[in-house]
C-alpha positions as CSV (number, residue, x, y, z in Angstrom):
1,M,0.0,0.0,0.0
2,T,2.7,2.5,0.9
3,L,4.9,1.5,-2.0
4,D,2.1,2.3,-4.4
5,L,1.6,5.6,-2.8
6,H,5.3,6.3,-3.1
7,R,5.3,5.5,-6.8
8,E,2.2,7.7,-7.4
9,L,3.9,10.6,-5.5
10,V,7.1,10.3,-7.5
11,T,5.2,10.6,-10.8
12,D,2.6,13.2,-9.8
13,D,3.5,16.3,-11.8
14,T,0.7,18.4,-10.2
15,L,2.9,19.2,-7.2
16,P,5.8,21.5,-7.4
17,E,9.1,19.6,-7.9
18,E,10.5,20.6,-4.4
19,D,7.4,19.3,-2.6
20,R,7.3,16.2,-4.6
21,R,11.0,15.5,-3.8
22,R,10.5,16.2,-0.1
23,C,7.5,13.9,0.2
24,S,9.2,11.3,-1.9
25,R,12.2,11.3,0.5
26,L,9.8,11.1,3.4
27,T,7.7,8.2,2.0
28,H,11.0,6.4,1.0
29,G,12.3,6.8,4.6
30,A,9.0,5.4,5.9
31,L,9.3,2.4,3.6
32,L,12.8,1.7,4.8
33,A,11.8,2.1,8.5
34,L,8.8,-0.3,8.0
35,A,11.2,-2.8,6.4
36,E,13.4,-2.5,9.5
37,T,10.4,-3.0,11.7
38,F,9.5,-6.3,10.1
39,H,13.1,-7.6,10.1
40,E,14.0,-6.7,13.6
41,F,13.8,-9.2,16.5
42,D,14.3,-6.8,19.3
43,R,11.1,-5.2,20.5
44,E,12.7,-1.8,21.2
45,A,14.3,-1.7,17.8
46,K,10.9,-2.5,16.3
47,R,9.3,0.4,18.3
48,R,12.0,2.9,17.1
49,S,11.5,1.8,13.5
50,V,7.8,2.0,13.4
51,R,7.9,5.4,15.2
52,R,10.3,6.6,12.6
53,A,8.0,5.4,9.8
54,R,5.0,7.2,11.4
55,A,7.0,10.4,11.8
56,C,8.1,10.4,8.1
57,L,4.5,9.8,6.9
58,S,3.2,12.5,9.3
59,R,5.8,15.0,8.0
60,C,4.7,14.3,4.4
61,T,1.0,15.0,5.3
62,A,2.1,18.2,7.2
63,T,4.2,19.3,4.2
64,L,1.3,19.0,1.9
65,L,-1.1,20.8,4.2
66,I,1.3,23.6,5.1
67,E,2.3,24.2,1.5
68,H,-1.0,23.5,-0.4
69,G,-3.9,23.3,2.0
70,L,-7.1,22.9,0.1
71,T,-5.4,23.7,-3.2
72,L,-4.2,20.1,-3.8
73,S,-4.9,18.7,-7.2
74,P,-7.5,15.9,-7.4
75,P,-4.8,13.2,-7.8
76,A,-2.7,14.6,-4.9
77,R,-5.8,15.0,-2.8
78,E,-6.7,11.4,-3.4
79,W,-3.4,9.9,-2.2
80,F,-3.3,12.5,0.6
81,Q,-6.6,11.0,1.8
82,R,-5.2,7.5,1.5
83,L,-2.2,8.5,3.5
84,E,-4.2,10.2,6.2
85,H,-7.1,7.7,6.4
86,E,-5.6,4.4,5.6
87,I,-1.8,4.2,5.8
88,L,-1.2,6.3,9.0
89,P,-3.9,4.5,11.0
90,S,-2.4,1.1,9.8
91,V,1.1,2.1,10.9
92,G,-0.4,3.3,14.2
93,G,-2.1,-0.1,14.7
94,L,1.3,-1.8,14.0
95,A,2.9,0.5,16.7
96,R,0.2,-0.5,19.2
97,F,0.7,-4.2,18.3
98,I,4.4,-3.9,18.9
99,D,3.8,-2.2,22.2
100,R,1.8,-5.1,23.4
101,L,4.3,-7.8,22.2
102,G,6.2,-8.0,25.5
103,Q,3.1,-7.5,27.7
104,A,1.5,-10.9,26.9
105,R,4.3,-12.9,28.6
């Protein structure tokens, strides 16, 4: 889901180049952090990675709102909505799951 969003963002020419690059770097960082989350065994390392992913995705949404607000193009608005309503809540759910990993023992 996030990889598709990243690909769409990179090719969306309705955003200014600087904003597209900034959000592309942030979503790329989120993807790397999520990969680390899934490949780590240590719970604290998982927590740090998923928090880093969430921070990157949050910064991307903030960048779009600060720079463009309600003037986002329809394609950019669509993936912004997906980011805000699907991806960020999913990453938040993963963070809560990781927090509970050590508590069940």
